[in-house]
C-alpha atoms as a printed R data frame, in Angstrom:
    type eleno elety resid chain resno       x       y       z
1   ATOM     1    CA   UNK     A     1 -42.443 -23.823 -17.667
2   ATOM     2    CA   UNK     A     2 -40.907 -21.281 -20.038
3   ATOM     3    CA   UNK     A     3 -39.499 -17.997 -18.740
4   ATOM     4    CA   UNK     A     4 -41.119 -16.078 -21.597
5   ATOM     5    CA   UNK     A     5 -37.897 -14.090 -22.007
6   ATOM     6    CA   UNK     A     6 -36.909 -13.588 -25.636
7   ATOM     7    CA   UNK     A     7 -34.208 -10.936 -25.272
8   ATOM     8    CA   UNK     A     8 -31.253 -11.146 -22.901
9   ATOM     9    CA   UNK     A     9 -29.903  -7.962 -21.319
10  ATOM    10    CA   UNK     A    10 -28.536  -7.355 -17.836
11  ATOM    11    CA   UNK     A    11 -32.050  -6.966 -16.411
12  ATOM    12    CA   UNK     A    12 -33.589 -10.014 -18.077
13  ATOM    13    CA   UNK     A    13 -30.423 -12.000 -17.327
14  ATOM    14    CA   UNK     A    14 -31.261 -11.831 -13.623
15  ATOM    15    CA   UNK     A    15 -34.918 -12.590 -14.309
16  ATOM    16    CA   UNK     A    16 -33.652 -15.645 -16.162
17  ATOM    17    CA   UNK     A    17 -31.559 -16.697 -13.150
18  ATOM    18    CA   UNK     A    18 -34.477 -16.186 -10.751
19  ATOM    19    CA   UNK     A    19 -36.785 -18.274 -12.929
20  ATOM    20    CA   UNK     A    20 -34.118 -20.972 -13.074
21  ATOM    21    CA   UNK     A    21 -33.991 -20.986  -9.272
22  ATOM    22    CA   UNK     A    22 -37.779 -21.236  -9.033
23  ATOM    23    CA   UNK     A    23 -37.906 -24.099 -11.505
24  ATOM    24    CA   UNK     A    24 -34.845 -26.054 -10.370
25  ATOM    25    CA   UNK     A    25 -33.830 -24.906  -6.890
26  ATOM    26    CA   UNK     A    26 -30.218 -25.884  -6.210
27  ATOM    27    CA   UNK     A    27 -30.268 -28.821  -8.650
28  ATOM    28    CA   UNK     A    28 -27.381 -27.816 -10.908
29  ATOM    29    CA   UNK     A    29 -27.943 -30.478 -13.546
30  ATOM    30    CA   UNK     A    30 -31.606 -29.524 -13.864
31  ATOM    31    CA   UNK     A    31 -30.653 -25.832 -13.906
32  ATOM    32    CA   UNK     A    32 -28.292 -26.273 -16.848
33  ATOM    33    CA   UNK     A    33 -30.873 -28.320 -18.760
34  ATOM    34    CA   UNK     A    34 -33.516 -25.654 -18.148
35  ATOM    35    CA   UNK     A    35 -31.265 -22.757 -19.235
36  ATOM    36    CA   UNK     A    36 -30.098 -24.574 -22.335
37  ATOM    37    CA   UNK     A    37 -33.651 -25.440 -23.372
38  ATOM    38    CA   UNK     A    38 -34.670 -21.793 -22.924
39  ATOM    39    CA   UNK     A    39 -31.722 -20.468 -24.918
40  ATOM    40    CA   UNK     A    40 -32.280 -22.944 -27.731
41  ATOM    41    CA   UNK     A    41 -35.834 -21.659 -28.109
42  ATOM    42    CA   UNK     A    42 -34.829 -18.060 -28.882
43  ATOM    43    CA   UNK     A    43 -32.562 -16.494 -31.561
44  ATOM    44    CA   UNK     A    44 -28.885 -17.477 -31.389
45  ATOM    45    CA   UNK     A    45 -27.681 -13.928 -30.708
46  ATOM    46    CA   UNK     A    46 -29.415 -14.165 -27.323
47  ATOM    47    CA   UNK     A    47 -27.235 -17.146 -26.361
48  ATOM    48    CA   UNK     A    48 -24.211 -15.039 -27.276
49  ATOM    49    CA   UNK     A    49 -25.585 -12.192 -25.174
50  ATOM    50    CA   UNK     A    50 -26.224 -14.541 -22.240
51  ATOM    51    CA   UNK     A    51 -22.631 -15.759 -22.516
52  ATOM    52    CA   UNK     A    52 -21.283 -12.193 -22.615
53  ATOM    53    CA   UNK     A    53 -23.333 -11.034 -19.630
54  ATOM    54    CA   UNK     A    54 -22.578 -14.150 -17.598
55  ATOM    55    CA   UNK     A    55 -18.860 -13.622 -18.097
56  ATOM    56    CA   UNK     A    56 -19.244  -9.895 -17.505
57  ATOM    57    CA   UNK     A    57 -20.634 -10.595 -14.051
58  ATOM    58    CA   UNK     A    58 -17.837 -13.136 -13.579
59  ATOM    59    CA   UNK     A    59 -15.224 -10.491 -14.382
60  ATOM    60    CA   UNK     A    60 -16.921  -7.845 -12.229
61  ATOM    61    CA   UNK     A    61 -16.689 -10.181  -9.231
62  ATOM    62    CA   UNK     A    62 -13.029 -11.050  -9.793
63  ATOM    63    CA   UNK     A    63 -11.837  -9.274  -6.658
64  ATOM    64    CA   UNK     A    64  -9.329 -10.378  -4.046
65  ATOM    65    CA   UNK     A    65 -11.657  -9.452  -1.196
66  ATOM    66    CA   UNK     A    66 -14.333 -11.794  -2.509
67  ATOM    67    CA   UNK     A    67 -11.668 -14.439  -3.121
68  ATOM    68    CA   UNK     A    68 -10.594 -14.095   0.518
69  ATOM    69    CA   UNK     A    69 -14.168 -14.722   1.647
70  ATOM    70    CA   UNK     A    70 -14.588 -17.647  -0.766
71  ATOM    71    CA   UNK     A    71 -11.362 -19.259   0.443
72  ATOM    72    CA   UNK     A    72 -12.611 -19.183   4.009
73  ATOM    73    CA   UNK     A    73 -16.209 -20.289   3.517
74  ATOM    74    CA   UNK     A    74 -15.509 -23.067   0.997
75  ATOM    75    CA   UNK     A    75 -14.788 -26.402   2.633
76  ATOM    76    CA   UNK     A    76 -11.721 -27.197   0.523
77  ATOM    77    CA   UNK     A    77 -10.246 -23.750  -0.040
78  ATOM    78    CA   UNK     A    78 -10.325 -21.866  -3.330
79  ATOM    79    CA   UNK     A    79  -7.821 -22.217  -6.183
80  ATOM    80    CA   UNK     A    80  -7.784 -19.973  -9.260
81  ATOM    81    CA   UNK     A    81 -10.168 -22.293 -11.112
82  ATOM    82    CA   UNK     A    82 -12.162 -22.829  -7.941
83  ATOM    83    CA   UNK     A    83 -12.730 -19.085  -7.651
84  ATOM    84    CA   UNK     A    84 -14.097 -18.965 -11.207
85  ATOM    85    CA   UNK     A    85 -16.548 -21.727 -10.341
86  ATOM    86    CA   UNK     A    86 -17.380 -20.054  -7.019
87  ATOM    87    CA   UNK     A    87 -18.315 -16.863  -8.842
88  ATOM    88    CA   UNK     A    88 -20.591 -18.869 -11.126
89  ATOM    89    CA   UNK     A    89 -22.248 -20.330  -8.012
90  ATOM    90    CA   UNK     A    90 -22.593 -16.814  -6.599
91  ATOM    91    CA   UNK     A    91 -24.322 -15.621  -9.772
92  ATOM    92    CA   UNK     A    92 -26.679 -18.602  -9.541
93  ATOM    93    CA   UNK     A    93 -27.800 -17.411  -6.089
94  ATOM    94    CA   UNK     A    94 -29.481 -14.414  -7.724
95  ATOM    95    CA   UNK     A    95 -28.905 -10.699  -8.088
96  ATOM    96    CA   UNK     A    96 -29.529  -9.730  -4.456
97  ATOM    97    CA   UNK     A    97 -26.983 -12.209  -3.099
98  ATOM    98    CA   UNK     A    98 -24.461 -11.327  -5.812
99  ATOM    99    CA   UNK     A    99 -24.704  -7.565  -5.280
100 ATOM   100    CA   UNK     A   100 -24.625  -7.911  -1.488
101 ATOM   101    CA   UNK     A   101 -21.472 -10.046  -1.673
102 ATOM   102    CA   UNK     A   102 -19.612  -7.392  -3.644
103 ATOM   103    CA   UNK     A   103 -20.813  -4.583  -1.419
104 ATOM   104    CA   UNK     A   104 -19.767  -6.609   1.613
105 ATOM   105    CA   UNK     A   105 -18.300 -10.120   1.231
106 ATOM   106    CA   UNK     A   106 -19.122 -10.680   4.902
107 ATOM   107    CA   UNK     A   107 -22.766 -11.119   3.834
108 ATOM   108    CA   UNK     A   108 -21.805 -14.564   2.504
109 ATOM   109    CA   UNK     A   109 -21.607 -15.844   6.072
110 ATOM   110    CA   UNK     A   110 -25.418 -15.877   6.127
111 ATOM   111    CA   UNK     A   111 -25.979 -17.333   2.649
112 ATOM   112    CA   UNK     A   112 -27.080 -20.957   2.590
113 ATOM   113    CA   UNK     A   113 -24.250 -23.119   1.292
114 ATOM   114    CA   UNK     A   114 -24.865 -26.097  -0.953
115 ATOM   115    CA   UNK     A   115 -22.068 -28.501  -1.743
116 ATOM   116    CA   UNK     A   116 -18.741 -26.728  -2.081
117 ATOM   117    CA   UNK     A   117 -20.267 -23.549  -3.533
118 ATOM   118    CA   UNK     A   118 -19.179 -24.163  -7.133
119 ATOM   119    CA   UNK     A   119 -21.176 -24.254 -10.380
120 ATOM   120    CA   UNK     A   120 -18.653 -24.845 -13.174
121 ATOM   121    CA   UNK     A   121 -21.135 -25.801 -15.897
122 ATOM   122    CA   UNK     A   122 -22.957 -22.460 -15.622
123 ATOM   123    CA   UNK     A   123 -19.866 -20.863 -17.164
124 ATOM   124    CA   UNK     A   124 -20.313 -22.823 -20.390
125 ATOM   125    CA   UNK     A   125 -24.049 -23.134 -20.955
126 ATOM   126    CA   UNK     A   126 -24.352 -19.986 -23.087
127 ATOM   127    CA   UNK     A   127 -21.520 -21.144 -25.325
128 ATOM   128    CA   UNK     A   128 -22.997 -24.651 -25.592
129 ATOM   129    CA   UNK     A   129 -26.392 -23.323 -26.676
130 ATOM   130    CA   UNK     A   130 -24.778 -20.888 -29.112
131 ATOM   131    CA   UNK     A   131 -22.688 -23.674 -30.635
132 ATOM   132    CA   UNK     A   132 -25.734 -25.913 -31.092
133 ATOM   133    CA   UNK     A   133 -27.591 -23.100 -32.835
134 ATOM   134    CA   UNK     A   134 -24.774 -21.769 -35.020
135 ATOM   135    CA   UNK     A   135 -21.890 -24.223 -35.019
136 ATOM   136    CA   UNK     A   136 -19.672 -21.386 -33.769
137 ATOM   137    CA   UNK     A   137 -18.004 -20.573 -30.449
138 ATOM   138    CA   UNK     A   138 -19.334 -17.817 -28.205
139 ATOM   139    CA   UNK     A   139 -15.807 -17.404 -26.847
140 ATOM   140    CA   UNK     A   140 -14.621 -16.497 -30.353
141 ATOM   141    CA   UNK     A   141 -17.652 -14.468 -31.457
142 ATOM   142    CA   UNK     A   142 -17.827 -12.394 -28.274
143 ATOM   143    CA   UNK     A   143 -15.464  -9.592 -29.325
144 ATOM   144    CA   UNK     A   144 -13.226  -7.608 -26.930
145 ATOM   145    CA   UNK     A   145 -15.367  -4.539 -27.679
146 ATOM   146    CA   UNK     A   146 -18.509  -6.427 -26.681
147 ATOM   147    CA   UNK     A   147 -16.860  -7.719 -23.504
148 ATOM   148    CA   UNK     A   148 -15.682  -4.208 -22.584
149 ATOM   149    CA   UNK     A   149 -19.111  -2.686 -23.198
150 ATOM   150    CA   UNK     A   150 -20.901  -5.342 -21.147
151 ATOM   151    CA   UNK     A   151 -18.440  -5.058 -18.248
152 ATOM   152    CA   UNK     A   152 -18.784  -1.264 -18.223
153 ATOM   153    CA   UNK     A   153 -22.586  -1.507 -18.089
154 ATOM   154    CA   UNK     A   154 -22.468  -4.118 -15.350
155 ATOM   155    CA   UNK     A   155 -19.843  -2.413 -13.177
156 ATOM   156    CA   UNK     A   156 -21.811   0.823 -13.177
157 ATOM   157    CA   UNK     A   157 -24.520  -0.646 -10.964
158 ATOM   158    CA   UNK     A   158 -22.253  -2.452  -8.493
159 ATOM   159    CA   UNK     A   159 -21.319  -0.997  -5.107
160 ATOM   160    CA   UNK     A   160 -17.990  -2.436  -4.020
161 ATOM   161    CA   UNK     A   161 -16.677  -2.892  -0.498
162 ATOM   162    CA   UNK     A   162 -13.859  -0.361   0.096
163 ATOM   163    CA   UNK     A   163 -11.323  -3.140   0.739
164 ATOM   164    CA   UNK     A   164 -12.534  -5.590  -1.900
165 ATOM   165    CA   UNK     A   165  -9.411  -5.142  -4.045
166 ATOM   166    CA   UNK     A   166  -7.156  -6.593  -1.348
167 ATOM   167    CA   UNK     A   167  -6.244 -10.185  -0.468
168 ATOM   168    CA   UNK     A   168  -6.503 -10.421   3.310
169 ATOM   169    CA   UNK     A   169  -4.725 -12.791   5.640
170 ATOM   170    CA   UNK     A   170  -6.712 -14.543   8.416
171 ATOM   171    CA   UNK     A   171  -5.653 -12.180  11.253
172 ATOM   172    CA   UNK     A   172  -7.218  -9.262   9.354
173 ATOM   173    CA   UNK     A   173 -10.397 -11.076   8.320
174 ATOM   174    CA   UNK     A   174 -11.977 -10.658  11.741
175 ATOM   175    CA   UNK     A   175 -11.660  -6.890  11.403
176 ATOM   176    CA   UNK     A   176 -12.953  -6.552   7.850
177 ATOM   177    CA   UNK     A   177 -15.304  -9.556   7.605
178 ATOM   178    CA   UNK     A   178 -16.251 -10.298  11.241
179 ATOM   179    CA   UNK     A   179 -19.178 -12.649  10.490
180 ATOM   180    CA   UNK     A   180 -16.948 -14.870   8.369
181 ATOM   181    CA   UNK     A   181 -14.279 -14.608  11.046
182 ATOM   182    CA   UNK     A   182 -16.728 -15.840  13.692
183 ATOM   183    CA   UNK     A   183 -17.859 -18.674  11.431
184 ATOM   184    CA   UNK     A   184 -14.305 -19.856  10.768
185 ATOM   185    CA   UNK     A   185 -13.339 -19.572  14.418
186 ATOM   186    CA   UNK     A   186 -16.131 -21.982  15.326
187 ATOM   187    CA   UNK     A   187 -14.913 -24.572  12.827
188 ATOM   188    CA   UNK     A   188 -11.120 -24.097  12.899
189 ATOM   189    CA   UNK     A   189 -10.437 -22.520  16.262
190 ATOM   190    CA   UNK     A   190  -8.563 -19.426  17.294
191 ATOM   191    CA   UNK     A   191  -5.138 -20.587  16.105
192 ATOM   192    CA   UNK     A   192  -6.296 -20.208  12.505
193 ATOM   193    CA   UNK     A   193  -6.031 -16.448  13.081
194 ATOM   194    CA   UNK     A   194  -2.475 -16.409  14.413
195 ATOM   195    CA   UNK     A   195  -0.153 -13.753  13.025
196 ATOM   196    CA   UNK     A   196   1.715 -16.388  10.986
197 ATOM   197    CA   UNK     A   197  -1.424 -17.838   9.407
198 ATOM   198    CA   UNK     A   198  -1.598 -17.352   5.630
199 ATOM   199    CA   UNK     A   199  -4.000 -18.245   2.816
200 ATOM   200    CA   UNK     A   200  -2.012 -16.532   0.038
201 ATOM   201    CA   UNK     A   201   1.169 -17.491  -1.797
202 ATOM   202    CA   UNK     A   202   3.267 -14.486  -0.865
203 ATOM   203    CA   UNK     A   203   6.289 -15.879  -2.724
204 ATOM   204    CA   UNK     A   204   4.704 -14.191  -5.756
205 ATOM   205    CA   UNK     A   205   5.965 -10.554  -5.681
206 ATOM   206    CA   UNK     A   206   2.818  -8.908  -7.071
207 ATOM   207    CA   UNK     A   207   0.537 -10.859  -4.750
208 ATOM   208    CA   UNK     A   208   2.791 -10.149  -1.778
209 ATOM   209    CA   UNK     A   209   2.583  -6.434  -2.559
210 ATOM   210    CA   UNK     A   210  -1.223  -6.587  -2.670
211 ATOM   211    CA   UNK     A   211  -1.323  -8.487   0.645
212 ATOM   212    CA   UNK     A   212   0.889  -5.828   2.227
213 ATOM   213    CA   UNK     A   213  -1.294  -3.029   0.847
214 ATOM   214    CA   UNK     A   214  -4.350  -4.780   2.243
215 ATOM   215    CA   UNK     A   215  -2.739  -5.123   5.663
216 ATOM   216    CA   UNK     A   216  -1.898  -1.406   5.622
217 ATOM   217    CA   UNK     A   217  -5.521  -0.542   4.805
218 ATOM   218    CA   UNK     A   218  -6.727  -2.744   7.656
219 ATOM   219    CA   UNK     A   219  -4.408  -0.934  10.064
220 ATOM   220    CA   UNK     A   220  -5.987   2.346   8.946
221 ATOM   221    CA   UNK     A   221  -9.432   0.850   9.510
222 ATOM   222    CA   UNK     A   222  -8.475  -0.238  13.025
223 ATOM   223    CA   UNK     A   223  -7.310   3.271  13.863
224 ATOM   224    CA   UNK     A   224 -10.595   4.724  12.628
225 ATOM   225    CA   UNK     A   225 -12.571   2.224  14.707
226 ATOM   226    CA   UNK     A   226 -10.497   2.997  17.781
227 ATOM   227    CA   UNK     A   227 -10.972   6.724  17.255
228 ATOM   228    CA   UNK     A   228 -14.760   6.360  17.222
229 ATOM   229    CA   UNK     A   229 -14.761   3.932  20.123
230 ATOM   230    CA   UNK     A   230 -15.181   0.613  18.315
231 ATOM   231    CA   UNK     A   231 -12.775  -2.136  19.321
232 ATOM   232    CA   UNK     A   232 -11.584  -4.015  16.222
233 ATOM   233    CA   UNK     A   233 -12.345  -7.686  16.720
234 ATOM   234    CA   UNK     A   234  -8.846  -8.773  15.781
235 ATOM   235    CA   UNK     A   235  -7.502  -6.831  18.741
236 ATOM   236    CA   UNK     A   236  -9.761  -8.683  21.178
237 ATOM   237    CA   UNK     A   237  -8.665 -12.124  19.877
238 ATOM   238    CA   UNK     A   238  -5.183 -13.044  21.010
239 ATOM   239    CA   UNK     A   239  -4.314 -16.188  19.072
240 ATOM   240    CA   UNK     A   240  -0.750 -16.297  20.372
241 ATOM   241    CA   UNK     A   241  -1.703 -15.777  23.995
242 ATOM   242    CA   UNK     A   242  -2.421 -18.412  26.637
243 ATOM   243    CA   UNK     A   243  -6.043 -17.267  26.838
244 ATOM   244    CA   UNK     A   244  -7.584 -20.000  24.657
């Protein structure tokens, strides 16, 4: 069944994704075939627009806080390339899931997982359709000005978690993303949250600085919670104690 969409903008993009989900569920191969068929049936500039918007939402979700959550919920961790493919999977879950994850990555704890939460081919389908229609590359024809305009439009409607810019280490996850913390504790045990536990390569100076900034922000958050009478979860879990 056709989506009936003939013009791709940020509103119809999500309608497109929802129709894909209705038609194909979590079948990624079928999803790509459906999208490509739809894009090939409308003017080529719409494939270019789909590509630009898809990558705009990719860029808007390129946040360390989301990467922290992805690293913990994915079965095999999350490399640089893996995070790109994770964000494509996140987009494929629909607008509500995508927006909720950026407002609070902890919401991903309740999202149904399928496979390893990656959807690499979704990154390329707009370019593939555009190439078939024009013989050109969407990566080359999507100008920096177009990318900037699309990202600005997209970012304007996103509510970000206040700590989403920071890469967090496991001991701080239970304070900021408690649902994910609980989920990981059930699968990996309490020692995963020891003070020496790390999921980031802090030998890289810039990344180390961001990790330290994130830890400082978490300490501020703990003080606020204590002031209003909420015990931060990380202070009730004593991974280095004998109480395990």
